[in-house]
N, C-alpha and C positions, 0 to 999 in steps of 0.2 A: 654276254659279249657276242655281237653279231658274227665277227670273224671266226670265233670258236665254233659256233653252231654250223657255219658254212664248212669248216674243216671236217666236222663230224659227218655231214651229209656226203661229202666227197669220199671219206673213208668207207662208209657203208656201201656206196655205189661203186667204188673203184676196183674191187677185186677182179671182176670179170673183164675189165678193160685194161688191166695192168700191162699186158704184153703189147698193147697197141700204143702205149704212151711213151715208151722209151725203147731202145734196142741195144743189144750187146754187139759191139763191133769186134770183140776178141775176148779171150779168156781173161784179159787184164782190165777191161773197162766196160762200163755200161753208160751209154750216152743218155743223159736226161734231156738235154737240149743244146743243139747248135742251130741257131735261128736261121730261117730259110730266106734267101734273097727273093723268092716268089711272094713273100709276105711284106715286101717293102711298102711302107706307109700304112700298114694295117696292124690290127691286133694279131698276136702270134697264134698260129694254128696249134690246137691241142691244149691250150690254156683256157681257164675259165674263172669267173668269179663265183661267189657262193650261190648265186641264183641268176636267172636271166637278167634281172634288173641291175645287179652288180656287174655282170659281164658287160652290159651296155655302158655303164659308167666307166668301166675299166678301159673300154675302147677309146675314150678320150684322154686317157692318162698314159697308156702303154702302147707304143708303136715300134715296129721294126724299122731300122735304118740300115741302109747299105752303103758301105764305103769300099770302093774297089771291088774285090771279090768276097768281102766279108760282110755278113749281116749280124746285127746285134740289136738288143732291145733298149729303147730309151723310155724312161719314166719321168713324167713331169706332173708333180702334184701341186695344185693351187688351192691348198686348204682341204685336200681330199684324204680319205683313208679307205682305199680299196686294195685288198690283197687278191692276188691271182695265184692259181695253183695248177699243177700238172700231176695227174695220178701216175704212180709208178709202183712197182713191187720189186724191191731190191734186198737181197740177202746181205746183211752187214758183215757176216763172217767172210763172205766171198769178196765184197766190195766195201771195205770199211772207210775209205777215203772219199771225200767230196772235194772236187776242185772247181773253181770258177774264176772268171775275171769280172771286175766291176770298176766303175769310175763314178765319182761324184763331181758334178759341175757346180752345184749350188746346195748349200746346207740350209736347213730350217733353223734359223737362229733361235736360241732359247730352249731347244728341245733337250730332254733328259729322260731316258727310258725307265728310270726308277719310279716315276710318278705318273699317275693318270693324267694330271693336268698338263703335263709336258711330254707325254709318251710318244713322241714322233721319232722316226728314223729316216734320214735321207736315203738310206739303202739298207735292205735287210733280206736275208735268205733264211727261209724256214725249212727244217727237216722234221717231218711229222710222223709219229709212230702210233698205231692203234693200241688201245688197252681194252681190258674186259669192261671198263666203264666207257661204253661207246660214246657217251655224251661228253667225255672229258679226255680226249687224246693227249698224249705227251708230245711236246715239240721243243726243239732247240732252235733258237733264233740268233743267227749270226748277224751282227749289226755294224754298219759304218755309222757311228754316232755323231750327232752335231754338238755333243757336249765335250767337256774336258775329262770325262771318265778315262781312266788309264786303259791302254791296250792290254787285253787279257782280263779285264774286270768282268766278274760274273755276278749276276743277280737273277731274280725271277720277275716275270711280268707282273705288274700291278693288277692285271686283269685275270690272271690265272696262275696258280702256284705250279701248275704242270707245264708251263712254258718257261724254259730257262733261257736267259739272254747272255751271250758272250760278245764283248766288245772287241772287234778285230781292228777297226780304224776309228779315229775320232776327229774332232774339228781341226786338229793340228796336222792331220795327214794331207798330203798334196792333193789339191783339187785339179780336175781336168786331166788326170793321168790314169791310165789303166793299171790296175794292181791285180796280180794273180794270188788267189788264196788256195790253200790245201789243208783241210781239216780231217783229223781222224774222228769221224762221227761215232764209230763204235766205242772208242776210248772216252769221248765226251758223254755218250749215253751211259756207259758203265759208271762213270764218275757221279752222275746225277741220280741214277736209279738202280745201281747195282749190276750184277752180272747176267741177269735174265735177258736173253737176246730178243729183240724185236726187229721185224722187217721195216724198212722205210716204205711208207704208203703214199706219201705226198711230198713234193717239193714246192715251196711257195716263194713268191717274190712280193715285196711291198716297199714302195716309197710313199711315205705319208707325212702330212703336215696339218692334219685337222685340228690338233690341239693348239699349236702355236699360231695357226692362221697365216703361215708364211708359205713361200714357195720352196720346193726342193726338186732338184733335177739329178738323175742318176742314169747309168747305163749298165747293162748286164750281158754276159756272153759266156759260152763254152762251159756249161754245167755238165760235169762228168763224174760218175762214181768209178773209183779205181780200186784195184787190189792192193795188197800191202807192198811195202818197199819205200 
């Protein structure tokens, strides 16, 4: 799977750049991304596709929009499947929670993450962890599904048994409205893989519709790792 190979390359290259890709604003949080007004109309600084070609493709899908004094990312997939990622290095014991805001304006009808033939998501957040098998990193994929899968439903990616999918929103969730999520990533990690702790090495975003050949439109903002509480 192309996206899995891309995540592997980023994980191998990412260690020395980790401190540059996010920053700690206090003992209680680590900012992964608050999109910059200076990137208005452009691909967000610090993010990339799996290679230069994919990054160029991503520039037509993902763009920063500014409303008032707030900047956020809009993704518009027209039958595309391009994931973007940002390298980080976050200790889950210190920052176990991931928070973000997202909004879906258009779902890709007919999508269902359980199957390769329909495996699109109008919005998805990936949290990626390295393993000793550098060719097969572990990942949790939090999705806003276009299907009627129940909120809280868990499965694994049809492309990789090491990518676990959790449905946070579905086709019945309100469109065009910002929703804030807060997930205990450490708890989710331990549920899937046991207690051995791994650092977060990559945060990914993907709005895709290549399997359904439909359009999907979503927005993302305020990705922050937080301490307990």
